[in-house]
N, C-alpha and C positions, 0 to 999 in steps of 0.2 A: 387467464384461468377464470372460470365462472365461479361466482360466489354461491355457496350452498351451506347446508347444515351438516355438521359432523357430530356424532355422539361419541363421547369419550367416557369409559367406565371410571368410577371414582378412584380406584387404585392407580390407573394410568394417568389420570388428571393430576394427581399429587406429584407424580414423577415429572410430568410435563411442566407443571407450575414451578417445581424446583429447578429444572433445566432452564426455563425462561428467566427465572429470577437470577440465576448465575450469569445469564447473558444480558441482563438488563432490559428485557422486553416483556410484553404481556404474554400470558399463555396462548392467547388467540394468535398473536403474531408469530410465536414460536411454532405453533401447529401449522400455520400457513406456510412457513418456511420449510418445515418437514415435508409437507405435501408437495410443495414446489420442487424440492430436492428429489422426491420420489419420482415425480413426472419427468424431471430432467434425466434421471437415471434410466428411463425407458427409451430415451433418445439414442439412436444408433451411432451418433456422432460423438463418441467418447473422446476425451483428450488423449493426445499421443503420450506415450511413456515419458517423453522428454518434458512434457508439461506438468508432470506430477511432482509434488514436493519431494525434496531429498529424503531418501529412505522409504519411499512408498513405491510399491511395485504393482504392475497390472497383472502379474502372474502369468504372462504369456510365454515366458522363457524358462519355465520349470523343466528341470532335467529329470 
């Protein structure tokens, strides 16, 4: 992924900083992880339902 600049409003930065602190990383690192996760979610090669953690559903078998 290319490095760039991201602007985060103060209210959201406080939430980001709290989440980062809970995970033991910097807010910048946490934001980079969130962005990477978002880009990964755009990938059409999603995990198979068998690869999901126990109790998590991909909602493809709804009746």
